[in-house]
Structure formats: structure tokens, C-alpha cells
N, C-alpha and C positions, 0 to 999 in steps of 0.2 A: 446408318451413321458411321463415318470413318473413325476407327479406333486410333489411328495413327501408329499402330503397331504393325511390324512386318511379319509376313508369314514365314515360318521356319521351313525353308525349302528342303532341308535334309530329311525331315520326317513328315512334311506337308501339314503340320499343325497350323491352323488358321485362327485368327482372332478378329472378332467384329463387335463393335459396340452397338448392340441391337436396340437399346433404350438407354437413356441417360444413366451412366454409371453401372450399366449391366453389360458385361462382356461375355459373348458366346465364344468358347474355346472349343474348336472341333479337333478331336484327337483321333488319329487313325490307328488301326491295328493292321499292320501289313505282315501277315504270316501265311504259311501254307494252309492253315485252317480257315482263314477268313480274310477278306478284304473289306473291312467295314470301318465305321467311325462312330464315335459317340460324342455328344456335346456336354461339356461342363459349363456352368454359369458362375461367373465371378461378380458378386455384388460389391462393387468397390466403394469404399468410404472409410470413415473413422471407426466403424464397427462392422467391418465387412464379413461376408460369408460366401462359401463356395457350395454350390448345389450340384451334386454328382461329381465324381472325380475320375471317371474313365478307368483305363487299364493300369495294371501294375507293371513292374519292371524289376529286373535283378539289381539295377542300380537305383539309388534313391533320388538322383537328380533327374527327374522325369520332365517331359515337355510341359506338363501342367505346373510343376514347381517353378520352372524357368519363366513361364508366361506370367504367373502371379507376381513374381519379382519384377518383371518388366512393367506390368500394369502399375504396380506400386511406385516404381521409380518415375514413370510418366506422370502419374497424378501429382506426386510431390514436386516434380519439375514445373508443373503448372501452378504450384502454390496451393494445391488441394490436399487435404488430409487423406491418408489411405493406410489402413491397418486391417488386414484380412485376419480375423481372429478365430473364426469357426468354419466348420464344414459338415455337411450332412448329405447322405445319399437318398435318392428317391425310393430305393428298395434294395433288397439283398441279393441282387444278381451281380455276378462278379465284374461285369463291365461297367458297373455304376459305383462300386465301393472299393475296387482294388487300389485306387490311388490315395485313399484316405490315410493309410499308414505312412506314406511318404510325406504327405502334407504335415502330419503330426511330428514325424521324426526330424524333418529338415527345417520346417518353418515354425514349429511349435504351435501349430493350429489345433484348437480344441475340436474333438470329434463328437458330434451329437448323433443320437439315434433313438428311435422308439424302442419300446420293450421287445417288439417282434423282430426288429432288425439287429439287436445287439448280438444275439447268439451267432447269427450268420456271418457278420462282418468281423467278429473277434476270434473265431475258432475254425480252423480247417475241418476238424472232426465234426463239429456241429453243422457246419455249412454242408458237408457231404451228406450227413444224416438227414438234413432237412429236405433233401431232394430224392431220397430213396423211399419209394412206396410201391407196394405190390400193385400191379395193374391187372385188375380182374378181366378187363376187356380182351387182353391178349391171349387168354386161355393157355398159359404156359404150363405144360405138364410138371407135376411136382418133381419128377426125376431130372428135369432140366433147370429148375429154379436155381439151385446152387451154382451150377455152371454159368447160368446167365448172370447171376449176381457177381461172380468172379470176373466175368468178361466186362460187365458194366463198370465195376470198380477200376479195372485196368484202364479202360477207355477214359474214365473220369480223371485218373491220375495223369495220364498222358496229356489230355486236353488241358488240365489245370497247369501243367508244367509248361507247355508250349504257349499258352495264353498268359502265363506269368500272373496267375491269380495270387493276390497278396491280401493279408489280413492285418487288422489293427492290433498291434501288440500292447499299446499303451492304454491308459484309462479312457473310458467312453462315458460321456455325460448323457444320461437317459432323460428324454423329454416325453411329455404326454402327447397323445394324439388330440386333435382339436384344440391346440393351444395357440397362443400368439407369440411370435418371435419379433423382437425389436431389432431391426437391421438398419444401420445408418439413420436412425431416427424415424424409420417408417415401420408400420405394422404389417407383418406377413402372417397370414393364417395358415397353420398346418392342418391339412384336411386329409384324413385317411380315405383312400380310394382303392380298396382291395379288388382283385379280379384277375389282373395279369399276374400278380403275386399276392400273397396274403398280407404283405407288409408295405404295400405301396402308399406313398404320400405325395401330395403336391403342395406347393406354397403359393398363396394367393394374396396379392396386394390389391385391395378393393379400391384404394384411392387412385391407383394408376390403371387398374383393370388388367394387370399382368399376372399370368400364372406360369410358374415353373412346373412343367407337367410330367417329367420323366418319360416313361414308355407308354403311359395310359392312352394318349391320343397322338398320333403321328399324321403328318400331312399327306404323304403319297403312298404309304403302305399301311397294312393293317397290323395292329399289335399282335404278337404271337401269344397264344394261349395254349397251355398244355399241363398235364399232371406233373407233380402232385399239388402245386400251389395255385394253379389257375382255376377259376370257376366262372362259367359264362353268366349265370344268373347274377352273381355278385358283381361281375364286371359291368353288366347292363345297368344294375342299380347305381353303381358309382357314376356312370355316364349320365344317368337321369339326374343324379344329385347335382352334378356340375352344370347341367342345363338350367338349374334354378338359381345359379349365382348371378346376381345383378351386376351389370357393367363390365362383363368380361370382354376385353378388346383383343388380346393376343395371348396365345399359348406358346411358350418357348419349350419346344420338345427336345428330348434327349437324342433323337435321331432326325436328321433332315432339317428343313427350313422352318422358321416360325409360322404359326398358323394364325392368319390375320382375320379369318372369318370363323371364329371358334364354335359358335352355336350351330352354324350350318354343317361344319365338319363333324361335330358330335352327333347331330341328327343323322348324318349320312352313315356313320359307323354303326349306330344302333340299327338302322334300316338294313345295312349289309349283314350284320350278325344274325338278325331275325330271319332274313331271307335264306341264309345258309342253313339255319336250323329247320326252316320249312322244307327246303330241298331235301335234307336228310330224312325228315319225317316222311315225305312222299316216296322216297326211295325205299324205306322200310315198309311203308304201307303197301307199296306195289308188289312186295314179295309174297303177299297173301299169308295163309296159315303156316307155310313153311318157314318164313322168316329168314333172316340173314345173320351170319356170324360177323364179328369184327373184321377178320381177314377178307371176307367176301365184300363187305361194305367198302373197305379201303381200296381193294383192287378195282372195284367199279368206278370209284371217284378218281383214283390216281393210278391208272394202269401201268405207268412207266415212271419209276422212281429209283434213286440209289439209296444207300444205307442211311446217309445223313438226312436226305429228304424225307424218308419214311419216319425217322425220329421226330422231325419238326412237324410234318403234315399230320402224322398220326396223332400227335397231341391235340391238334385242332378237332379231329374227328372224335376223340375220346371225350373232351369236355362238352362237345355238342350232344353226344349220346347221353352223358350224365344230365345235361340240361333237359333233354326231352323226357328222360325217365322221371326227373324231378317234377316236370310239368304234367306228368301222368299221360303223356301222349303216346309213349311206347312202353312196352313191358318186356321182361326178360324171362327166358326159360332155359332149361338145360337139356342138351341133346348130345349124347356120346361124349360127355365131358366138356362140351363147348357151350358158351353162353350164346343164346340165340335172341335176336331182337325182332319184335313184331308188334303190331297194334292190337 
């Protein structure tokens, strides 16, 4: 559906009305760190809401703020009421909540969040602390732990600065999980779906069969999972829960295009994740009584990677190892100060 809004050619922000009165705003991040984009969704009407808010900025007049103003003007020009009153993030990852503070400061939009999200989106200190967790799989010697923590803190500070991670400085309205939100006279169910993060939610409109899905389900790539807040078993359980929703027609994801065959896509993701777990199990089983350490496992699966690839791909290996341990398919032992995985 044509939104009638023009793409901003300076920053390549694009707007599309993907369903009646639901506008997908694709927001790019063009930096040396990343060439990526995230989708925010504006539910336009007399009691409108923004789901996910994209990246932050050192200036408050962001592309999302400008786009909401344009949508509001266009709707009113058509003689239709439009008042965007609230905003909420799908989860507490910076590329989903960093724009919330700008919406609050510039447009006076009320920020909603669940209990699990509040600390992350409202405090830099708490946000950083929520992602710091000792990783037992890496077998880091105690003598190097302090140095590694200092290095990771420095990298985090640099990344947050370049990525312009911003926090909500004003009041946050706490909502319950598994509640109903009335948006433009329609009921949208808040559904907790932890797994990718511990605070993930989706919004589901059962009358229209539309889900605002965040990062949980993406069309052409697999959702990243990694410590400390990802859990493969929980993620699979969340996907199974969504398979039971009746009348689901489309998932509007935070990255990429809408998913128009949602049940098939969810089933494909479950199958893919279980196959990856089986592959890792067979790799460990094939090592016999000697077993394998995490560095050995990673090197076999990903023989050529750079620093950032190791951080991302390593997270996937770690959560899969944890999953197999939880399923009692593999066990651990200690050898020369290293954790060894075997059957």
C-alpha cells in the first residue's frame, strides 16, 4: 500500500503503509561499525502508538520524529484524526529503544515498558550491567579476567558512542506482560516471548491477524542468540507458543520485509535451530572420551573469522552448548583448567 510519503534521500529513511494505518519506517544506521537498518512501526490514528524506535542521535530531531510529524500531517490533511500518544520497544537492545527518549522529549509521547525493560532503557549504567556476565565457556584464566573486563568496557563505551545509544530520561509507564493495549480503538495483546532477549514482547491484533514481532522472527536471516540474555530452549518455547496463535496472517518484523507466511516461517526456524543443535551434538559425540573445549569447537565450525564475527558467532555456539547441557545430551568436565564437552 502506497503511504504517499516520500523517502528521505539524505539518510535513506523509507516509509510504507504496510496495512491500513500501519506505517513501516525503515531507519538506517550508516557508520563505520555497521551498515544496517531497523524498522519502527507507527500505528496512526486518534490514539496512536509507535512500536520500536530505532537508533539514537546527538540531535533530537531524528528521522523518526520527522516521519511521525509527516504521517500526522498527511492523515489530518485527509480529514482523518491522528495523534501519536505512546511508544514502546520490543526489547531492551539499543537499536530498538534508543529513539524513545527523542519521541518523549520532542513530541511529548508517553513511553511504555514492561518491568524487565525499564532498567535497560532508562539507565546507561543498568543497561551495561545487564549485558555483563562471566562466560564459563571461554575458560578465561583469572589472571586475565580483570584485563578482559577493562577491554570489554572500553569497547562497549566506544561502540555506544559511535552508535549513539540514548536512554529515556523522563518518566516511563510500566505495563504488565500478557496485557491488552487499546490502540486506535483496536485491541493489541502484549505477549512475552523471551529467548532472543529476556524481555522480548510482541503485539498481536487477533482481529486483523497482524503481529508486530521485533527481532523474534525475521524473514531472510536467523535471529541472533548469545549470552547473557539469550536462551535457546526459551526461544524455541516462545516460537512454539506463537504457532498456537489462531489467525496469524502477517508478522511485521524489526528487520527486513514483512512475513506473509508466518506459520511456515516459524516452523522453518524451529527446524533450523534444532538441526544446528543436532550438528553440534554429533560434533561433540564424535570427539569420543577426549571431548572438546569451546575454542576447539569454535575453530572447527568457524575456521576463519575476525574479532567481531567471533563475538557474534561465538554467542550462537555458547547458547547451543547450554541448550544441549540442559537437555542432558552432553556433559562437562575439567581438564587443565579448561571446560571439556563430551557425551
